Structures are given as structure tokens and as C-alpha cells.
N, C-alpha and C positions, 0 to 999 in steps of 0.2 A: 393522488400521485404518491407512489411508494418510493420513488427516487426523484430527487429534485436537485438540479445544478444551479447554483447561485454564482453569478459572475458580476463584473462591474468594477474591477480593480485588480491589483496584483495577486490577491489571494482569492482563489475560487473555492467554493465549498460544495461537495457532493453529499447530500443528506439522505439518510435512510429513514423512512417514516412508515412503518407498518406495526403500530403499537399493539394491535390485537394479537399479532403473532410474534411478539417480541423481536420484530425486525427480521424474522426468518425470510430467506430469499426463496421466491418461487421462480418458475421457469421464465415468466415475463420479466422479472427483475434481472436475472442472469443475462437474458437477451439484451436488455436495455443498457446495462452498465457500460459495455465497451464504447457505444456511440456517445454516451455522455462524457466519458473520459476523453474521447477524441475531440469533442466540442471544446472542452477546457484546454486541451493541448493546442488547438488551432487558434485560440483567442490570443492575439498578440499582447494584450494587456496582462494576461495571466502569467505569473511566474512560479506559483506553487499551488497545488491542489490539496485540500484537506478532505478526507473521507471521514464522515462523522454521523452520529445519530441525531435525529430530531426528537427522540424519545429519551427523557432523562432516565439514567440508571441502567440502560441497556444499549450495547453497541449492535450486536447481531447474534441471534441464536443459531445461525447456520442455515442449512437448507431446510425447506419446509417439509417436515417429516410426514405430515398429512398428505401432501401432494405425492411424495415418494411412495407411500403405502397405497394410495389410490391407483398408482400406475406401475406397481412393482412387477406385474405380469406382462407388461407391454414392453417388449425388447426394443422396439423402435423409439418409443418415448424415452426409455432409459438412455439409449445412445444419444438422442438429441439433447437430453438434459445434461449428460456428462460433457458433451461437446460445448454446450453453452457455458457451463461452469469453467471448463478449461480455457475457453476463449476469454472470459471475463478476467480470470486470474492472470492469464498470459499478457493481455493488453494492459492491465493495470501495472504489472511488474515491469513492463517495457515502455511505459509512458515516457515521453521525451523530457518532461519537466519534473522537478522534485514533487513527491507526494508524501503526505503525512496521514497516518491513521490516528484519529483521536478516539481513545477507548475509554468510555465512561460506563462502568457496569460490566455485564457479562459479554464475553467475546468467545464464542464457542464454535467448534467444527468449521463449517464453511465460512463463518464470520471471522474466525482466526486466520483462515486462508486469505481472506481479503486484507486483513491487517498485515500479514506476512508479505503480500504482494506490494505493499507500499514501501517507500524508501526508509521512512522513519515511523516509529510508533511512540505516541505520548499517551500514558495511562493516568487516570485519576486514582487517588488512593483506594476507591471502592471497586476498581476494575478487577475482574477475574477472567483468566484466559485458559482455555483448554481445547483439546482436540479429541473427540470422543468416538470415532468409528469402532474402536475395539469394544465399546460398550453396546454396540448395535449389531455386531457381527459383520461390519463392513470393512473395507480397506481404503486407506487414505490415498488419493491420487499421487502418482509419481512426481508430477511437477510441484504440487504443494509440499510433498515430503522433502523435495530438494530445497525449496525455499526455507523450510523449517531447519533442515540440517545445515544449510549455509549460514543460518543466523545463530544457532545455539550449539552446533556441533552434533556428531552422531549419538553420543551418549545421552545428552539431555533430550534430543529428539526422540530416541527410543523410550526414555522414561515417560515423556508426555504421551506418546502414541500407545505404548503398552498399557498404561494405567488409565488413560483418559481423565486424569486428575485436573481439577481447576486450580490454577496457580494464582495467588494474590499478586498485587502489583509489585510488592517488595521482592517476592521470589522471581517474578518475571524480569524485573530489573537486574537481579543478581545473576541470572543465567544468560542475560543478553537478549531476551525475547522482546523487551521494550527498551527504548533508549532514555526515556525520561519519565518521571512521575510529576505531574503538574495538574492544576485545576483547569487549564485550557492550553491550547497549542499556539496561542496568538503571538507570544514573544518569539518562539522558534520560527513560525511562519514569516513574521516581519523581518527577522534576521536573514532568512533565506531570500526573501523578496528584495532585500536591499543589496544583495550580492550580485556579481556579474552574471546575468542569465547565460551568456556564452560559456563562462567557466562552469557553471552548474550543469548545463546540458551536456557538455563534453566529459566532465568528470563522472557524471552519472553513467554515460555510455562506456567509459573506460572500466568502471567498477563492474558493469554488467558483462563486459568482455571477460574480465578476470573470473567472475563467477561462472561463466559459461566455458571456462577452461583455457583461455588464452593467457600465456605467461610472458610472451616477448612482443616487442613492438613489431608492427608491420608497416607497410608504406602509408596506409591510411592514418594510423595513430601518430606516426612521425610527422605527417603533413599537418594534422590538427594541432599538434604541439608547436610546430614552427609558425603556423599561420597566426597564432594568438599574438605574437610579438608585433604584428603589423595591424592588428584589429583595433576598432574604436574603443572597446572596453579596456584594453591595455593602456591606450593613450589616456583615457579618463582616470583609470585607476592610479597610474603613476603620477599624473598631474595632481590628483587629490592628495596623494601621499606627500608630494613635495610641498603643496600648499597647506598641508595640515587641516584638511576639511573632509567631510564625508563625500565619498564618490557618488555621482549621480548617473547611474547606468541606465 
């Protein structure tokens, strides 16, 4: 199994395990990822999803170049492959619950795209991140380029894409490509899992609206904001604040 979803509590883990290919994604993996993400989102016990590697020292080497070369003259295969990649990135970026990419080791090309599609990125000190189409004569997909530009700004996005350079974790943190450097994502995941799932879900949705171009409230966002004051999470949160105890959402 090259992708494996582990559930059974508030923190789900989606593990990449293709050590022989440095976790490079083939067509079957791109096809499988959206359904696994959907399974995690549909599980009522899950509050946060961690995308991580089962292989120490490597997150994901990107797309399987051998598979690409074997099918480079097959236009129908190329179209199906790009559609699968786009769907995987799109569904991960728009997953209903918070997502964390835990990056230990190299995170390159399409692997970096997977990390960009998550809400947060935690890198270990040995992580290296880069996007390398310019070294292969390829063009990075528009959706992935937008995710990168939204995160680090147009200047740093161009630097990464023009050069294909691998950035160490300190540089990635400096430019905003990752949010934290840590040996594991457990503390961050636990903190998110302890927060109001109602708040996290709708805050994530609001941020996505902003990234997609919305700047003003509409009837739906106003209704979501107003409804929170009568919801069970608000009652528990305010009661816990008054009682000086941790909230139990």
C-alpha cells in the first residue's frame, strides 16, 4: 500500500510509503488521494489530518518521472495524469478540516505541491523544499503556482520556480513556505484538535474565500458569523472561560 489512512481518534494520518521511489507519486496514487482525504473528512472523530511520510528522511520526490517518460507520447495519458494531479491538489486544498503537511527530508516538485495544498507545514531541520519543473523543461500547473504565490508572494515564488533550488528548512521558514520547524507535528495537531471544530471549519472556509478573491461579507458569511453565538461550541467555550477550565468541544 503506497498511501495509507490511519484513523481512530481526533488526529488522522495519511502516510506516503513508496520508499523505492523516494515516495514519488504515480498515477494510481494521485487517483487514490482524494478518496482517502474524503474518508478522513467524513469521519466525525477526526479533527485534523496530517499528511506525512512513512519513509524516514524523505517526504515526497514529486511525480514519478519514470512513469512520465514512459507515457510522454501518449496525449490521452498525459491529460488523465494532469487531471488526477489537479484533482488531488484541489481536494486537499479544500478539505473541510484543518490539514498539516509534516515534511521530514526532501519535498520536491509535486511533493511540494501536496505540502502547499495543506493548511500548515511543519518541517524538520533536515527538510529541503523545491519546485523543479524549470530543470526539466516543464511548466508548473497554474493551481499549484497560485498556492505557492498565495503563500510566499510573487517574488519568492518566481525565485523558487525560475531556479528550481532546494531550500533548507530555515530558509523555507524565513520566506513563509513553512510555518514551523519541529521534530514532529504532534503538539500543533493536538492544539488544533482541542479547539472548536466549528470554529476551525468555518475559519478555514473564510480564509479560502479570501484566497479565492472574496473581500466583503455576503449573506452566507454573515449568517455563519451570527449563528456561532447560538451554537453549542460557543456555550461550552464561554462556560469553560468563566469556570477557568479547558473547553471540551
